[in-house]
N, C-alpha and C positions, 0 to 999 in steps of 0.2 A: 858757299855754304853745307855744311857738315851733317849726315847721317846717325844715325844710331840703328847696329842692326839689331834686330829680335836677340833673345838667349839662346842658344841652341838646345834642343832635345833632353841633353843628359843634363844640362841645367836645371830644366824646368822638372824632370822627373827627382832628382836630388830634393828639391825644394819641398815637394809634396811630400819625400819617404821622410823628411826631416819635420813636416807635421804633425804629419799622420802618426810618428814614433812620439811627440808632445802630444796629444789628445789621449792614446793609450796610454801611456806614464798618469798624466793628470786622472783620469778617470780608472785607474788602479789604486793610485792613492787615497781617493776619494770613496771607494769601496771598501777598501783597508779601515781607514777612519769609520767609516759608520760600524762595519762590523768588530770594530773592540770599544764602540760607546755603549753606553751603559744601556737597557731598553732595548736592545737589540739580539736577534736568535742567540749568538753566541754567549749573552749577559746571563741568558734564564740554563746554560748549562754549567756541571759545581764538578770541575775536574774535568771536563769534557764532553760531560756524560749529560744528554735534553731531558729535562724535567720533565716527566707526562702524567694527565691524569686517566685512571687505570680503569677497569672495569669485570668484571666477570659474564662469559654468558649462561644465560639462564634461560627457563622455560617457562615461555607465555601463552596466553589464550590470542589464535589469531582466527577466527569464526568471530567477525564483527554482526552485532544483531541487526537484522533486516528493518530497516523505517521504511514504509510507503503513505502513502495518501489513498483514502478510502473514501467510500459517498455512501450514508445510513440511506438503508430501505426499511420499510415498513416489512415485518413478518408477511403481514397479509392484506391487500391493498385493490380498493376498489371506487371507480367514481360509480356513486347512486342514479341511478337511470330508469325510462321507464322502457316496457316491451313494447308497448302501442303510442301510437296517437290518441291521446285525450287530455282532457282541463284534469288541472291538480283541482281534488276537492281540501283536501287537506293533509296538515304535517303533522307528524307525532314525538317529534322531540324539538329539546334545541340544542343553538349550537354547545359545540367541547364534549356532548351526553355522552356516558357511556353504555352504552346496549349490548344486552345478550342475543346469539342466534339464535332466529325464527323473531323479534322482536318484528310489532309493525312501524315502517318508518312514512310510510306514504300510501293516501289512498287517491284514487281517480278514478273519476268518473263513470257509475256501471249500473245508471236506471235501466238502459236498454239491455243491458247484457241481464239485469236483475229479472224485468219483464218476460226475457225469452224464458230463464228459468221456472218462473211461476205457470209459466204456457205449458213448457216441456213435464210439471210433474201435475200438472192435471190432466193432459193428456193422459200419463201415466194413472194416474186414479181412473179414468174414465176404462182407460184398456182392463185395468186389474178387474174390473167391477162385471166387464162383458164376458172375460175369463171365466171367471167364476155362474155367470148364466149361463153360457155357454155350454160347461161341460156340465151343467147338470143335466141339460136337453140332449146332449151325446150318449146319456146315461142311460135318458128315456131312449134313444134312438130318434129321436127328431129330427135333430138337422145332425149332418157329417161330421166326423174328425175332420176335414177338411178345415170347416170354420174354429173351428180351438185352434188349430196351429197357426192360422192367419191372422187371430187377435195376439198370440202368443208373441208371435214377429211384432206387431203393431206393437204392442210393449216393450218389447229390447228398443224399437225404436228409439221411443218416449225414454226410455232409460238414459241411449246414448247421446239426448238434446241434453238432459240434463246434467251429465258429464263433459259436455261440451260446453255448456252455459258458467258449469260453473270453474272450469277451467277457463274461458277470458273476465270471469268476477276474480280469479284466481291472481290474474296478471294484469292485474287496475288494482294492484295490492303490492307495495314494495315493502319487502321483509328485510330482516339483516341475514347474510349469509354467515356471518361471523361472528365472535364476539368481538370488540373495540371501539374506537373512537368516533362519533361522529365529527367530522366538520364544518366549516362557515356553510350555510344555506345558500345558496345560489339562484331562487326561484324562488317566487311568495304565489298562494295560494290561488287560483282561477288562472293562470298561465298555462297555455294550449303547452301540453310540452310530447317531443318526440324519440323514441329512440336514441340514444347517443345526447339528450339533455340531460348538461349535469347537473339535479338537483342537489347534491353534497357529497361530500367524500367517507371514507370509513376506511380504517385505519385500526388495524394490530400492533401494539408497539409498546407495549409492555417485556416483548423478545423483537431484536431487530437485527438486519443483514445489515453487513458491511461490505461488500463490494469493492475491492483492491487491487493492483498489481505484483505481480512476484517477476523477479528477473529468472530468463532458464537456467542459470547457474546457479541456483540454491532447490531447482526440482526435485531433487536424489536425497537433497536434507530434510524437506519440508512435506509432511503427505498429510490427508485431512485428518483433523483430530488433533493438532497442533494447537498449546496456548496462541494468545497472544494478547497483548494490553494495548488500548485506544482511548485517544484524548478530544475531545472538539475545545475550543476556542467558546462555543456557547453556551456549555457545560461546565465549566469554570475552569476548577485543579480536581474537577470528580474522574476517578480512572475504573477501566469499565473493563473486565476481565470476558471473554470467551473462548473460542475452536473454531476452527479451521472447517465447517462443514462439506468444501466440497471446492475443488480444483478442476478448472476447464481443459478439457481435451485437446485443445490447439494451441500451438504458442503464435503469437504475432510476429508475422514475417519482418515487420517492421519497425517495430520497438523491441524485438527478444523477450517481449515477456508474454505471460499466463494470467488471465484471469483469477484473482478468487472470492470466495465469500465463505464471513464470519460468521456466526449468532450468537451475542449477548446479547445476555439478560439485562432488562431495565426498567424497572421497578417503578423506581420515581419518576420516568418517562423525560429525561431529563437530553434522553437522544431522538430526533423527531428525524421523519424521513427527508432528504434532502441536503442534510450537514454530511458539511465537509470534516474529516476525521484523519490523523495518523496515526498509522498501525506501526506495531512494535510485534518484531517477531526473534524471540529467543532460539539463536541453534546449538545443536549440543557442544559443548565447547569441547577443541582441537587443540591441544599445546605442541609449540613447534620451537625449536632453538628459536633467541632472538636476541639482537645487541643493538645499542644507537645507532641511529642512523647520520651521525655525525662522522661515527668510527672508520665509516666504509672510503675509501680510495679507489677512485674510476679512474684505470687505464685502460683506454680507447672503449672496445665492449666489452671488457670483462669487470671483474668488484675483488679489491684486494683490503687486507687487516692488517695491523701488525699486531701481535703477540709478544711476550715479553719471553725467551730465551737464557739463562745464565747471565742478565743484564741489558743483554742485546737486546734490538725490537728484530723480529724475526718477519717477512712480510709472507700475509698466507693469500692463497687465492679461494673466494667463497663464492659460492652461490644462491641467491636471496631469492625471494617470495612476494609474499602478501604486505604488504606499507599500515602500519599505523601509525597515526600522529607523534614523532620523533620517534620510531623504532624502524626494524624489519625482522621478516623472517628471516631467516638463515636452514639451507637446502643440504647444504654439502659444505665438507671446507672446517671447519670446526666440532667441538665435543663440548656438552655442558661444562663448565665450572673453570673454561680457560679461563686467562687474563688477555683481557684485548684493552687497547689503547684507543683513548677517546679523543685528549687532544694531546697539543706540541706535535700534531703531525705533519705542518710546516716545513718540507727542507729536511725530515726524516727517510734517512735510508737505511736500506736492508742490512744491516749485521750494527748498525752505529750503536752505543753506547749510551744507556736512559737511566733515568732514576725516576721511580716513583715520587711521587711530591703529593699525592689527593687520589679523589674518589672519586668517578664521576656520580654525579646525583640526578638530574633530571635532564629533561630538555631546555633550550629556553624557549618560552613562552613565544606565544606572536604578538607583533602589533598589536596593541589595541590604541588608536589613534582618541578613543573616547575616554582611555585614563590615562593616557601622554599628558605627562608636564609641560 
């Protein structure tokens, strides 16, 4: 029985080298065929020059308007309540009424206080008569001067009792502290009310306040008096304009924002307290150099663009800043009016010949599945 010896090491190395060479040759042939076929990168070149789209470096506004969410607050707002515990005897308003400052809104039972007032007035009248009688006696020397002073003191006490009774009666009459609109009544006549019991509400909303937040990064650009615009879903398409009245003195360390308040005229009463609104603040425009975002070529942590110099591509490092849809701010490396390449950058090398085949028009619109075919 014969045995076959295994191939030597040199034989195996020779076979491996031949296979590797064959694979490399096949790969080179395939690459050569693809790069010379129609629609390939080489096909986009005329006479060896790559066809590219270009644009000019321009100036554009990179200060974007601030948009925030706010809440409507009444200019003045209170819960109508009593100062004392007493029975409600009458209401002098209807739901939704507009009332002026000082208008009587509700009356509480004050029979006891009225009796105290009548008693105090009677006491005062009695003391005044005694003062007149004793004054004549003092003049004749029939009674000492001290008797007259005693009656005068009693008269002052009666006057003080009158003022006390009148103050208690006033506490039982609830009046409007400012002009405004009364809300829905929460209680009926005959109910026992006490301090804190809400009878209704009173809001001044012909002018309203809008509370919203500002990012701390714009505090140097937004000051009291700045104009704002606001909209509310509940007010339809109405646009309201006003001014910032105050900015808080503290920045929230969690959200890095600061509370602000604006005042807006609301003559048609479309804005109601508690409504959610969007607030837009137009900042002062700030122009910077701008290029299409697609023209950037990132290499590592750096950003480059290609300019055109004497028919050849020239790679230039740039420094960038803020971005907005489709464009980026350039803070260094370019000058206004320079020509840069926006399309045809794939495989483009520094110094490669290029030919302008058109101008950049606009960024590609974002995909919208609702309108996709």
